[in-house]
N, CA and C atoms as an extended XYZ file, in Angstrom:
231
Properties=species:S:1:pos:R:3:atomname:S:1:resname:S:1:resid:I:1 pbc="F F F"
N       113.626      149.720      104.692 N   UNK     1
C       112.991      148.418      104.536 CA  UNK     1
C       113.874      147.530      103.672 C   UNK     1
N       114.128      146.330      104.176 N   UNK     2
C       114.936      145.370      103.447 CA  UNK     2
C       114.033      144.258      102.945 C   UNK     2
N       114.169      143.979      101.671 N   UNK     3
C       113.399      142.873      101.106 CA  UNK     3
C       114.364      141.794      100.645 C   UNK     3
N       113.887      140.584      100.726 N   UNK     4
C       114.711      139.447      100.320 CA  UNK     4
C       114.533      139.200       98.830 C   UNK     4
N       115.626      138.796       98.193 N   UNK     5
C       115.537      138.400       96.795 CA  UNK     5
C       114.848      137.040       96.713 C   UNK     5
N       114.443      136.682       95.523 N   UNK     6
C       113.804      135.374       95.353 CA  UNK     6
C       114.773      134.252       95.733 C   UNK     6
N       116.056      134.412       95.422 N   UNK     7
C       117.032      133.384       95.786 CA  UNK     7
C       117.153      133.274       97.305 C   UNK     7
N       117.165      134.397       98.021 N   UNK     8
C       117.237      134.365       99.481 CA  UNK     8
C       116.013      133.678      100.076 C   UNK     8
N       114.858      133.934       99.492 N   UNK     9
C       113.628      133.281       99.943 CA  UNK     9
C       113.731      131.775       99.714 C   UNK     9
N       114.235      131.385       98.554 N   UNK    10
C       114.379      129.961       98.237 CA  UNK    10
C       115.367      129.274       99.185 C   UNK    10
N       116.466      129.951       99.489 N   UNK    11
C       117.452      129.391      100.415 CA  UNK    11
C       116.841      129.234      101.801 C   UNK    11
N       116.125      130.251      102.267 N   UNK    12
C       115.473      130.177      103.579 CA  UNK    12
C       114.471      129.038      103.629 C   UNK    12
N       113.730      128.867      102.548 N   UNK    13
C       112.755      127.778      102.457 CA  UNK    13
C       113.458      126.432      102.578 C   UNK    13
N       114.569      126.265      101.857 N   UNK    14
C       115.304      125.007      101.916 CA  UNK    14
C       115.889      124.784      103.310 C   UNK    14
N       116.424      125.823      103.924 N   UNK    15
C       116.970      125.705      105.274 CA  UNK    15
C       115.894      125.245      106.255 C   UNK    15
N       114.719      125.824      106.143 N   UNK    16
C       113.615      125.462      107.031 CA  UNK    16
C       113.210      123.999      106.833 C   UNK    16
N       113.031      123.589      105.595 N   UNK    17
C       112.605      122.218      105.319 CA  UNK    17
C       113.656      121.210      105.730 C   UNK    17
N       114.924      121.506      105.461 N   UNK    18
C       115.978      120.570      105.856 CA  UNK    18
C       116.114      120.501      107.372 C   UNK    18
N       115.923      121.621      108.033 N   UNK    19
C       115.922      121.626      109.495 CA  UNK    19
C       114.828      120.704      110.029 C   UNK    19
N       113.613      120.838      109.508 N   UNK    20
C       112.487      120.022      109.981 CA  UNK    20
C       112.671      118.550      109.622 C   UNK    20
N       113.185      118.262      108.427 N   UNK    21
C       113.455      116.868      108.054 CA  UNK    21
C       114.499      116.256      108.981 C   UNK    21
N       115.559      117.008      109.258 N   UNK    22
C       116.607      116.523      110.153 CA  UNK    22
C       116.044      116.272      111.542 C   UNK    22
N       115.304      117.222      112.048 N   UNK    23
C       114.719      117.088      113.385 CA  UNK    23
C       113.873      115.817      113.474 C   UNK    23
N       113.061      115.583      112.480 N   UNK    24
C       112.187      114.416      112.473 CA  UNK    24
C       112.993      113.120      112.324 C   UNK    24
N       113.890      113.081      111.354 N   UNK    25
C       114.655      111.862      111.093 CA  UNK    25
C       115.579      111.526      112.254 C   UNK    25
N       116.152      112.538      112.875 N   UNK    26
C       117.111      112.327      113.953 CA  UNK    26
C       116.441      112.232      115.322 C   UNK    26
N       115.116      112.370      115.362 N   UNK    27
C       114.346      112.313      116.620 CA  UNK    27
C       114.915      113.270      117.668 C   UNK    27
N       115.063      114.515      117.260 N   UNK    28
C       115.623      115.533      118.143 CA  UNK    28
C       114.602      116.624      118.414 C   UNK    28
N       114.844      117.342      119.485 N   UNK    29
C       114.043      118.537      119.768 CA  UNK    29
C       114.527      119.655      118.847 C   UNK    29
N       113.716      120.688      118.681 N   UNK    30
C       114.185      121.832      117.888 CA  UNK    30
C       115.493      122.414      118.437 C   UNK    30
N       115.619      122.443      119.750 N   UNK    31
C       116.826      122.993      120.370 CA  UNK    31
C       118.066      122.162      120.029 C   UNK    31
N       117.924      120.837      120.047 N   UNK    32
C       119.054      119.960      119.724 CA  UNK    32
C       119.479      120.127      118.264 C   UNK    32
N       118.506      120.176      117.373 N   UNK    33
C       118.813      120.329      115.953 CA  UNK    33
C       119.419      121.703      115.686 C   UNK    33
N       118.891      122.728      116.323 N   UNK    34
C       119.450      124.074      116.172 CA  UNK    34
C       120.897      124.109      116.627 C   UNK    34
N       121.188      123.475      117.746 N   UNK    35
C       122.557      123.457      118.269 CA  UNK    35
C       123.509      122.806      117.264 C   UNK    35
N       123.111      121.680      116.683 N   UNK    36
C       123.956      121.012      115.688 CA  UNK    36
C       124.134      121.865      114.439 C   UNK    36
N       123.041      122.420      113.943 N   UNK    37
C       123.104      123.247      112.738 CA  UNK    37
C       124.005      124.458      112.965 C   UNK    37
N       123.944      125.048      114.143 N   UNK    38
C       124.794      126.203      114.436 CA  UNK    38
C       126.245      125.784      114.641 C   UNK    38
N       126.473      124.749      115.434 N   UNK    39
C       127.834      124.317      115.746 CA  UNK    39
C       128.618      123.938      114.494 C   UNK    39
N       127.942      123.300      113.538 N   UNK    40
C       128.613      122.806      112.343 CA  UNK    40
C       128.287      123.633      111.094 C   UNK    40
N       127.764      124.829      111.291 N   UNK    41
C       127.507      125.792      110.198 CA  UNK    41
C       126.658      125.206      109.070 C   UNK    41
N       125.653      124.415      109.432 N   UNK    42
C       124.815      123.767      108.428 CA  UNK    42
C       123.952      124.782      107.676 C   UNK    42
N       123.456      125.801      108.375 N   UNK    43
C       122.664      126.817      107.675 CA  UNK    43
C       123.516      127.497      106.594 C   UNK    43
N       124.777      127.801      106.928 N   UNK    44
C       125.687      128.412      105.948 CA  UNK    44
C       125.989      127.434      104.816 C   UNK    44
N       126.182      126.176      105.165 N   UNK    45
C       126.437      125.146      104.146 CA  UNK    45
C       125.291      125.103      103.134 C   UNK    45
N       124.071      125.125      103.624 N   UNK    46
C       122.906      125.095      102.733 CA  UNK    46
C       122.901      126.323      101.836 C   UNK    46
N       123.154      127.490      102.421 N   UNK    47
C       123.169      128.724      101.632 CA  UNK    47
C       124.293      128.694      100.598 C   UNK    47
N       125.486      128.264      101.024 N   UNK    48
C       126.645      128.246      100.123 CA  UNK    48
C       126.489      127.241       98.995 C   UNK    48
N       125.836      126.117       99.271 N   UNK    49
C       125.705      125.033       98.289 CA  UNK    49
C       124.312      124.974       97.662 C   UNK    49
N       123.511      125.992       97.866 N   UNK    50
C       122.127      125.969       97.393 CA  UNK    50
C       122.034      125.637       95.908 C   UNK    50
N       122.913      126.228       95.101 N   UNK    51
C       122.827      126.022       93.651 CA  UNK    51
C       122.904      124.549       93.273 C   UNK    51
N       123.632      123.756       94.052 N   UNK    52
C       123.743      122.321       93.789 CA  UNK    52
C       122.673      121.546       94.552 C   UNK    52
N       122.475      121.901       95.817 N   UNK    53
C       121.542      121.149       96.659 CA  UNK    53
C       120.107      121.185       96.133 C   UNK    53
N       119.697      122.306       95.561 N   UNK    54
C       118.294      122.413       95.146 CA  UNK    54
C       117.988      121.593       93.899 C   UNK    54
N       119.018      121.054       93.279 N   UNK    55
C       118.802      120.243       92.078 CA  UNK    55
C       118.316      118.840       92.400 C   UNK    55
N       118.507      118.413       93.637 N   UNK    56
C       118.032      117.089       94.044 CA  UNK    56
C       116.936      117.262       95.086 C   UNK    56
N       116.435      116.175       95.568 N   UNK    57
C       115.367      116.244       96.573 CA  UNK    57
C       115.932      116.694       97.910 C   UNK    57
N       115.045      117.128       98.787 N   UNK    58
C       115.469      117.510      100.132 CA  UNK    58
C       116.047      116.312      100.877 C   UNK    58
N       115.565      115.127      100.578 N   UNK    59
C       116.092      113.925      101.231 CA  UNK    59
C       117.547      113.675      100.819 C   UNK    59
N       117.862      113.909       99.550 N   UNK    60
C       119.251      113.779       99.106 CA  UNK    60
C       120.117      114.858       99.747 C   UNK    60
N       119.583      116.066       99.847 N   UNK    61
C       120.320      117.158      100.494 CA  UNK    61
C       120.585      116.818      101.962 C   UNK    61
N       119.602      116.218      102.634 N   UNK    62
C       119.789      115.819      104.025 CA  UNK    62
C       120.861      114.731      104.119 C   UNK    62
N       120.900      113.818      103.162 N   UNK    63
C       121.958      112.805      103.137 CA  UNK    63
C       123.333      113.464      103.026 C   UNK    63
N       123.430      114.518      102.216 N   UNK    64
C       124.687      115.252      102.085 CA  UNK    64
C       125.077      115.897      103.420 C   UNK    64
N       124.102      116.436      104.130 N   UNK    65
C       124.356      117.045      105.443 CA  UNK    65
C       124.829      115.980      106.426 C   UNK    65
N       124.182      114.829      106.409 N   UNK    66
C       124.584      113.735      107.297 CA  UNK    66
C       126.008      113.274      106.987 C   UNK    66
N       126.369      113.222      105.703 N   UNK    67
C       127.723      112.836      105.311 CA  UNK    67
C       128.730      113.883      105.790 C   UNK    67
N       128.374      115.146      105.672 N   UNK    68
C       129.234      116.227      106.153 CA  UNK    68
C       129.457      116.104      107.655 C   UNK    68
N       128.382      115.862      108.394 N   UNK    69
C       128.497      115.698      109.843 CA  UNK    69
C       129.331      114.465      110.191 C   UNK    69
N       129.136      113.376      109.456 N   UNK    70
C       129.886      112.146      109.714 CA  UNK    70
C       131.390      112.377      109.506 C   UNK    70
N       131.747      113.183      108.511 N   UNK    71
C       133.154      113.525      108.286 CA  UNK    71
C       133.744      114.265      109.480 C   UNK    71
N       132.884      114.953      110.225 N   UNK    72
C       133.320      115.702      111.400 CA  UNK    72
C       133.184      114.861      112.674 C   UNK    72
N       132.812      113.586      112.512 N   UNK    73
C       132.712      112.677      113.649 CA  UNK    73
C       131.359      112.699      114.346 C   UNK    73
N       130.349      113.314      113.720 N   UNK    74
C       129.018      113.410      114.315 CA  UNK    74
C       128.099      112.422      113.602 C   UNK    74
N       127.595      111.453      114.349 N   UNK    75
C       126.654      110.480      113.793 CA  UNK    75
C       125.276      110.824      114.358 C   UNK    75
N       124.349      111.122      113.479 N   UNK    76
C       123.025      111.577      113.927 CA  UNK    76
C       121.946      110.519      113.789 C   UNK    76
N       122.210      109.485      112.986 N   UNK    77
C       121.201      108.433      112.852 CA  UNK    77
C       121.837      107.112      112.495 C   UNK    77
């Protein structure tokens, strides 16, 4: 049996909320948002940067994700 640490739970929670915020703000289907998050390693980005991202609101974190995507030539909104 594998149990998640509290930090892993917190990261998963943030990934879920940012996914849903992105989906709503970008007017995308779950499949479209999943494809973008996977293609551009957004789930990994959230996990890797959690220590910094969780210090601000989820809306600020989503702005950081949008800036990251824009640097890669992806405009979502």
